Backbone as CSV, one residue per row, in Angstrom:
resi,resn,N_x,N_y,N_z,CA_x,CA_y,CA_z,C_x,C_y,C_z
1,MET,0.852,-1.180,-0.007,-0.015,-0.011,0.008,0.904,1.230,0.012
2,LEU,1.657,1.454,-1.066,2.509,2.610,-1.135,1.843,3.678,-1.957
3,THR,1.359,4.737,-1.321,0.773,5.866,-2.023,1.563,7.118,-1.636
4,HIS,1.581,8.108,-2.529,2.316,9.313,-2.217,1.530,10.563,-2.535
5,HIS,1.859,11.602,-1.798,1.202,12.888,-1.922,2.269,13.980,-1.822
6,ARG,2.160,14.980,-2.675,3.088,16.127,-2.620,2.402,17.178,-1.764
7,ARG,3.079,17.655,-0.709,2.503,18.598,0.250,3.502,19.657,0.674
8,PRO,3.008,20.885,0.938,3.890,21.886,1.556,4.083,21.528,3.028
9,VAL,5.298,21.731,3.541,5.615,21.418,4.923,6.403,22.550,5.531
10,CYS,6.365,22.579,6.875,7.208,23.512,7.656,7.882,22.679,8.723
11,LEU,9.187,22.614,8.697,9.986,21.858,9.652,10.773,22.878,10.503
12,SER,10.652,22.772,11.837,11.373,23.714,12.667,12.052,22.957,13.830
13,LEU,13.163,23.499,14.224,13.933,23.006,15.394,14.185,24.191,16.322
14,ILE,13.783,24.020,17.559,13.942,25.090,18.549,14.601,24.522,19.791
15,SER,15.573,25.265,20.318,16.149,24.915,21.618,15.428,25.716,22.653
16,THR,15.061,25.077,23.765,14.341,25.813,24.798,15.295,26.485,25.782
17,ASP,16.581,26.172,25.723,17.507,26.771,26.679,18.795,27.321,26.015
18,LEU,18.850,27.302,24.676,19.979,27.868,23.939,19.422,28.778,22.855
19,PRO,20.223,29.741,22.364,19.731,30.621,21.290,19.797,29.957,19.950
20,LEU,18.975,28.937,19.738,18.976,28.177,18.498,17.544,28.040,17.998
21,TRP,17.335,28.419,16.777,16.022,28.290,16.132,16.262,28.184,14.652
22,SER,15.682,27.200,14.001,15.801,27.017,12.573,14.484,26.557,12.013
23,MET,14.169,27.101,10.823,12.894,26.746,10.200,13.115,26.552,8.680
24,LEU,12.450,25.565,8.130,12.501,25.249,6.689,11.076,25.101,6.189
25,GLU,10.707,25.906,5.206,9.387,25.758,4.554,9.676,25.331,3.133
26,THR,9.096,24.197,2.714,9.342,23.658,1.385,8.211,22.692,1.030
27,ALA,8.358,22.090,-0.145,7.439,21.025,-0.529,8.093,19.684,-0.235
28,ALA,7.306,18.720,0.149,7.804,17.388,0.477,6.882,16.342,-0.145
29,THR,7.422,15.137,-0.276,6.633,14.056,-0.741,6.329,13.139,0.448
30,LEU,5.042,12.863,0.676,4.608,12.044,1.766,4.212,10.673,1.207
31,TYR,4.878,9.625,1.636,4.609,8.281,1.226,3.904,7.531,2.376
32,GLN,2.794,6.915,2.062,2.056,6.140,3.088,2.468,4.668,2.917
33,LYS,3.177,4.135,3.948,3.633,2.755,3.889,2.517,1.796,4.318
34,ASP,1.830,2.109,5.362,0.605,1.374,5.804,-0.216,2.375,6.647
35,GLN,-1.167,1.866,7.418,-2.077,2.788,8.134,-1.355,3.733,9.089
36,GLU,-0.274,3.310,9.736,0.388,4.134,10.762,1.830,4.503,10.419
37,ARG,2.321,4.092,9.253,3.738,4.385,8.930,3.830,5.216,7.641
38,PHE,4.667,6.243,7.729,4.822,7.156,6.615,6.281,7.526,6.427
39,HIS,6.648,7.899,5.238,7.955,8.437,4.922,7.715,9.792,4.318
40,ILE,8.537,10.775,4.722,8.483,12.102,4.158,9.857,12.440,3.635
41,ILE,9.928,12.846,2.406,11.199,13.163,1.780,11.156,14.643,1.293
42,LEU,12.214,15.388,1.688,12.282,16.770,1.263,13.747,17.125,1.067
43,LYS,13.993,18.229,0.323,15.362,18.713,0.113,15.678,19.709,1.221
44,GLN,16.881,19.519,1.798,17.391,20.465,2.753,18.334,21.387,2.012
45,PRO,18.148,22.707,2.139,19.049,23.611,1.442,20.485,23.521,1.959
46,PRO,21.426,24.017,1.189,22.832,23.941,1.636,23.043,24.710,2.969
47,PHE,23.991,24.238,3.739,24.353,24.934,4.967,25.162,26.159,4.587
48,PRO,25.030,27.255,5.326,25.865,28.411,5.037,27.314,28.100,5.325
49,SER,28.188,28.720,4.550,29.620,28.526,4.701,30.074,29.291,5.943
50,SER,30.970,28.665,6.732,31.465,29.338,7.932,32.713,30.145,7.615
51,ALA,33.345,29.886,6.492,34.571,30.607,6.110,34.185,31.929,5.419
52,PRO,34.843,33.018,5.792,34.502,34.316,5.147,34.930,34.267,3.695
53,SER,34.128,34.845,2.877,34.418,34.876,1.431,35.277,36.103,1.109
54,GLU,36.314,35.897,0.298,37.182,37.035,-0.067,36.564,37.874,-1.165
55,THR,35.756,37.236,-1.970,35.086,38.009,-3.063,33.587,37.860,-2.946
56,LEU,32.903,38.912,-3.305,31.458,38.854,-3.270,30.929,38.353,-4.605
57,PRO,29.887,37.521,-4.587,29.326,37.046,-5.839,28.696,38.216,-6.579
58,SER,28.573,38.074,-7.907,28.017,39.146,-8.720,26.538,39.353,-8.392
59,SER,25.861,38.347,-7.890,24.456,38.441,-7.543,24.231,37.718,-6.205
60,PRO,23.394,38.284,-5.329,23.161,37.549,-4.063,22.397,36.259,-4.268
61,PHE,21.831,36.083,-5.482,21.083,34.872,-5.772,21.887,33.868,-6.568
62,ALA,23.133,34.165,-6.833,23.983,33.253,-7.593,24.282,32.005,-6.734
63,PRO,24.122,30.818,-7.318,24.381,29.616,-6.542,25.863,29.416,-6.253
64,ASP,26.173,28.889,-5.100,27.560,28.589,-4.730,27.800,27.163,-5.194
65,PRO,28.737,26.900,-6.110,28.908,25.550,-6.656,29.450,24.587,-5.638
66,VAL,30.050,25.035,-4.541,30.616,24.134,-3.538,29.533,23.590,-2.625
67,LYS,28.523,24.381,-2.372,27.448,23.974,-1.443,26.466,23.056,-2.179
68,LYS,26.000,22.034,-1.485,25.096,21.059,-2.085,23.875,20.894,-1.201
69,GLU,22.721,20.655,-1.843,21.505,20.353,-1.096,21.626,18.958,-0.515
70,GLY,20.924,18.754,0.581,20.837,17.423,1.164,19.448,16.890,0.990
71,LEU,19.324,15.585,1.099,18.038,14.919,1.060,17.659,14.561,2.505
72,LEU,16.547,15.090,2.971,16.109,14.819,4.338,14.961,13.831,4.252
73,TRP,15.082,12.720,4.973,14.150,11.620,4.949,13.682,11.353,6.361
74,LEU,12.372,11.410,6.584,11.795,11.123,7.887,10.925,9.875,7.773
75,GLU,11.136,8.939,8.678,10.298,7.744,8.784,9.425,7.954,10.022
76,LEU,8.129,8.032,9.829,7.210,8.398,10.904,6.262,7.271,11.284
77,SER,6.030,7.129,12.565,4.937,6.324,13.084,4.541,6.953,14.401
78,PRO,3.417,6.593,15.013,3.071,7.155,16.293,4.019,6.761,17.413
79,TYR,4.881,5.770,17.140,5.774,5.193,18.195,7.197,5.601,18.065
80,ARG,7.680,5.860,16.838,9.112,6.241,16.661,9.263,7.041,15.403
81,VAL,10.333,7.818,15.405,10.680,8.645,14.234,12.173,8.500,13.997
82,ILE,12.525,8.335,12.732,13.915,8.316,12.320,14.089,9.391,11.267
83,MET,15.072,10.276,11.454,15.336,11.343,10.505,16.766,11.213,10.019
84,THR,16.938,11.170,8.707,18.245,10.967,8.078,18.466,12.085,7.076
85,MET,19.663,12.685,7.077,20.058,13.654,6.071,21.289,13.120,5.369
86,GLN,21.258,13.100,4.072,22.401,12.573,3.292,22.510,13.374,2.021
87,GLY,23.678,13.246,1.383,23.870,13.869,0.091,24.264,15.328,0.141
88,ASN,24.580,15.881,1.319,24.915,17.300,1.407,26.333,17.553,0.950
89,GLY,27.238,16.606,1.098,28.610,16.791,0.738,29.480,17.249,1.878
90,GLN,28.900,17.853,2.922,29.657,18.341,4.075,29.262,17.623,5.362
91,LEU,27.987,17.338,5.495,27.445,16.839,6.757,26.336,15.826,6.475
92,GLY,26.290,14.783,7.280,25.172,13.846,7.252,24.795,13.561,8.695
93,TYR,23.542,13.238,8.923,23.110,12.886,10.261,21.962,11.945,10.266
94,ARG,21.792,11.253,11.394,20.664,10.320,11.597,20.255,10.397,13.037
95,HIS,18.957,10.639,13.261,18.411,10.685,14.605,17.358,9.611,14.757
96,PHE,17.310,8.994,15.900,16.311,7.996,16.234,15.621,8.443,17.522
97,TRP,14.297,8.651,17.446,13.529,9.086,18.632,12.373,8.072,18.882
98,GLU,12.242,7.707,20.150,11.127,6.897,20.600,10.804,7.346,22.005
99,GLN,9.517,7.646,22.274,9.147,8.254,23.557,9.608,7.413,24.746
100,GLY,10.248,8.133,25.706,10.739,7.468,26.906,11.986,6.651,26.740
101,VAL,12.666,6.759,25.596,13.845,5.926,25.290,15.016,6.839,24.960
102,TYR,16.223,6.355,25.331,17.431,7.009,24.890,17.732,6.490,23.474
103,GLY,17.665,7.384,22.513,17.957,7.054,21.139,19.340,7.570,20.799
104,THR,19.698,7.487,19.537,21.003,7.954,19.093,20.840,9.081,18.092
105,SER,21.807,9.980,18.125,21.951,11.056,17.151,23.369,10.921,16.646
106,ARG,23.524,10.624,15.342,24.832,10.464,14.747,25.055,11.520,13.684
107,TYR,26.261,12.050,13.658,26.637,13.071,12.677,27.896,12.634,11.967
108,TRP,27.964,12.876,10.675,29.150,12.598,9.865,29.609,13.848,9.218
109,LEU,30.858,14.214,9.403,31.464,15.348,8.733,32.391,14.837,7.649
110,TYR,32.161,15.260,6.421,32.939,14.767,5.300,34.035,15.767,4.970
111,GLY,35.265,15.258,4.820,36.401,16.101,4.478,36.526,16.320,2.994
112,ASP,37.575,17.053,2.634,37.787,17.379,1.232,38.346,16.216,0.432
113,SER,39.135,15.340,1.097,39.715,14.219,0.377,38.838,12.984,0.490
114,ILE,39.020,12.067,-0.437,38.194,10.867,-0.439,38.556,10.007,0.782
115,GLY,37.501,9.594,1.472,37.709,8.724,2.645,37.936,9.464,3.941
116,SER,38.009,10.808,3.936,38.217,11.525,5.180,36.877,11.922,5.775
117,THR,36.442,11.103,6.747,35.151,11.316,7.385,35.350,11.234,8.870
118,SER,34.707,12.172,9.603,34.717,12.146,11.059,33.268,11.903,11.518
119,ALA,33.123,11.110,12.563,31.805,10.781,13.064,31.675,11.196,14.523
120,LEU,30.462,11.582,14.892,30.138,11.988,16.242,28.853,11.269,16.638
121,ARG,28.821,10.631,17.772,27.633,9.938,18.244,27.182,10.521,19.565
122,LEU,25.933,10.956,19.613,25.328,11.509,20.832,24.105,10.702,21.200
123,ARG,23.624,10.885,22.399,22.362,10.231,22.835,21.296,11.314,22.898
124,ASN,20.058,10.900,22.654,18.943,11.791,22.917,17.901,11.079,23.750
125,TYR,17.269,11.781,24.656,16.212,11.193,25.416,14.919,11.872,24.978
126,THR,13.982,11.062,24.507,12.718,11.597,23.959,11.718,11.748,25.085
127,ARG,11.419,12.978,25.434,10.405,13.252,26.475,8.988,13.003,25.964
128,SER,8.727,13.456,24.725,7.405,13.221,24.144,7.505,13.177,22.643
129,LEU,6.617,12.373,22.065,6.518,12.235,20.612,5.058,12.112,20.269
130,HIS,4.569,13.103,19.461,3.154,13.134,19.072,3.034,13.257,17.569
131,LEU,2.383,12.310,16.973,2.046,12.343,15.545,0.529,12.432,15.445
132,VAL,0.053,13.539,14.887,-1.397,13.826,14.890,-1.918,13.852,13.449
133,GLY,-3.073,13.260,13.242,-3.732,13.278,11.958,-4.113,11.903,11.473
134,TYR,-5.308,11.818,10.893,-5.787,10.589,10.313,-6.663,10.923,9.122
135,PRO,-6.544,10.275,8.010,-5.703,9.163,7.701,-4.248,9.556,7.393
136,LEU,-4.025,10.840,7.076,-2.652,11.303,6.841,-2.236,12.242,8.005
137,PRO,-1.011,12.139,8.416,-0.543,13.011,9.504,-0.467,14.455,9.063
138,HIS,-0.737,15.372,9.997,-0.565,16.788,9.681,0.366,17.486,10.679
139,THR,0.664,16.867,11.819,1.551,17.467,12.800,2.427,16.404,13.476
140,LEU,3.684,16.714,13.604,4.614,15.891,14.384,5.314,16.846,15.340
141,ARG,5.431,16.435,16.569,6.122,17.220,17.595,6.938,16.281,18.464
142,ILE,8.223,16.554,18.534,9.128,15.712,19.355,9.867,16.653,20.329
143,GLU,9.793,16.349,21.610,10.538,17.080,22.604,11.596,16.135,23.126
144,TYR,12.869,16.601,23.100,13.926,15.677,23.510,15.104,16.436,24.125
145,GLU,15.958,15.687,24.797,17.190,16.208,25.368,18.346,15.584,24.602
146,LEU,19.443,16.329,24.430,20.585,15.843,23.746,21.724,15.675,24.763
147,TRP,22.372,14.517,24.735,23.426,14.203,25.719,24.710,13.754,25.025
148,ALA,25.865,14.165,25.599,27.179,13.684,25.241,27.752,13.080,26.525
149,GLU,27.748,11.756,26.616,28.143,11.069,27.865,27.236,11.551,28.990
150,HIS,27.792,12.226,29.992,26.991,12.690,31.166,26.714,14.167,31.090
151,LEU,27.000,14.814,29.963,26.790,16.233,29.771,25.535,16.474,28.939
152,GLN,24.567,17.180,29.565,23.355,17.514,28.797,23.646,18.706,27.889
153,MET,23.305,18.575,26.609,23.602,19.629,25.627,22.346,20.397,25.212
154,GLY,21.321,20.375,26.035,20.158,21.199,25.776,18.879,20.396,25.573
155,HIS,17.745,21.133,25.600,16.431,20.601,25.328,15.974,21.143,24.010
156,TYR,15.320,20.309,23.198,14.959,20.708,21.835,13.537,20.290,21.529
157,ILE,12.923,21.016,20.591,11.618,20.686,20.065,11.702,20.657,18.553
158,LEU,11.411,19.519,17.985,11.345,19.363,16.538,9.876,19.331,16.150
159,SER,9.482,20.210,15.239,8.089,20.283,14.856,7.961,20.212,13.332
160,LEU,7.012,19.419,12.882,6.761,19.256,11.442,5.271,19.506,11.220
161,GLU,4.959,20.472,10.382,3.574,20.790,10.004,3.411,20.394,8.519
162,ILE,2.452,19.511,8.237,2.176,19.080,6.859,0.845,19.684,6.492
163,HIS,0.847,20.525,5.470,-0.402,21.202,5.048,-1.121,20.370,4.016
164,HIS,-2.380,20.101,4.316,-3.226,19.312,3.372,-4.259,20.167,2.728
């Protein structure tokens, strides 16, 4: 039972105790795997460069050939969510959330040379996970804590709004 729908979405990440807020509004493809399982695929725009540029582009809208879009893939169910980003060229990540469970958050930083990859693994504790909507979901909200060993790295809220 694989059906798909193209929908506008708004994905946001907010830290409740750090000055961090990010929002992405774009179109996504929603695949229905069965009654309670869905996949959402969307393009993540390139990350801004942290290195200062010595020359200004001729147009502020000119694409930077070094920066690449990533493919963001969410696997949703009322019980767990997996979010994977790949294909960016600089960074990849995978998060696993399940309510009341310590999941993993893994990040991969890709170097300039072939085979130069650094990995970072963190834990996240999912305080709450809510997937709302029937027959198709329209809201996902995950509240979680991010941990590195015994050091808490903040509280976060991931929110996904799917417009039907």
